[in-house]
SEDO-409789 format. One line per field, with one value per residue (C-alpha): residue in one letter; residue number from 1; x, y, z. Coordinates in nm, 4 decimals, padded with zeros to 6 digits. Example, Ala and Ser with C-alpha at 12.3 -4.5 7.8 and 13.67 -1.06 7.14 Angstrom:
<recs>
code <- [A_S]
pos <- [1_2]
east <- [01.2300_01.3670]
north <- [-00.4500_-00.1060]
up <- [00.7800_00.7140]
</recs>
This chain:
<recs>
code <- [X_X_X_X_X_X_X_X_X_X_X_X_X_X_X_X_X_X_X_X_X_X_X_X_X_X_X_X_X_X_X_X_X_X_X_X_X_X_X_X_X_X_X_X_X_X_X]
pos <- [1_2_3_4_5_6_7_8_9_10_11_12_13_14_15_16_17_18_19_20_21_22_23_24_25_26_27_28_29_30_31_32_33_34_35_36_37_38_39_40_41_42_43_44_45_46_47]
east <- [00.0000_00.1331_00.0803_-00.1420_-00.1641_00.0959_-00.0815_-00.1820_-00.3380_-00.4861_-00.1613_00.0195_-00.1929_-00.0489_-00.1760_-00.3736_-00.5559_-00.6523_-00.7708_-00.9814_-01.1413_-01.2144_-01.3797_-01.5792_-01.7082_-01.8002_-01.9898_-02.1685_-02.2430_-02.1302_-01.8280_-01.6060_-01.5367_-01.3289_-01.1195_-00.9917_-00.6462_-00.6523_-00.8498_-00.7490_-00.9301_-00.6010_-00.5970_-00.8928_-00.8063_-01.0356_-01.0468]
north <- [00.0000_00.3437_00.6712_00.9040_01.1896_01.3989_01.3755_01.7155_01.6063_01.2962_01.2218_01.1997_00.9036_00.5522_00.3395_00.1088_00.4082_00.5298_00.1793_00.1672_00.5052_00.4040_00.0803_00.2610_00.5124_00.2282_00.0377_00.3511_00.4537_00.8079_01.0330_01.0952_01.4681_01.4833_01.2506_01.3162_01.1848_01.3115_01.5048_01.8562_02.0625_02.1012_01.7233_01.7177_01.6360_01.7421_01.4534]
up <- [00.0000_-00.0949_00.0903_-00.1152_00.1361_-00.0494_-00.3871_-00.5238_-00.8547_-01.0128_-01.1981_-00.8611_-00.7488_-00.7771_-01.0651_-00.8355_-00.6843_-01.0327_-01.1259_-00.8085_-00.8830_-01.2424_-01.1267_-00.8586_-01.1140_-01.3489_-01.0793_-00.9579_-01.3170_-01.2472_-01.2826_-00.9801_-00.9449_-00.6253_-00.4116_-00.0624_00.0258_00.3846_00.6453_00.5360_00.2713_00.0863_00.0431_-00.1965_-00.5578_-00.8423_-01.0880]
</recs>
């Protein structure tokens, strides 16, 4: 498991995290707009 808390943009996320988000969006039949990588507001990534 890799730490994602320092990611600032979608491209910074590990490949497995991107795969997970893609699968989640597919299963939910919706687009994912934002992802939080920590508890702070600055840790929200717009996808």
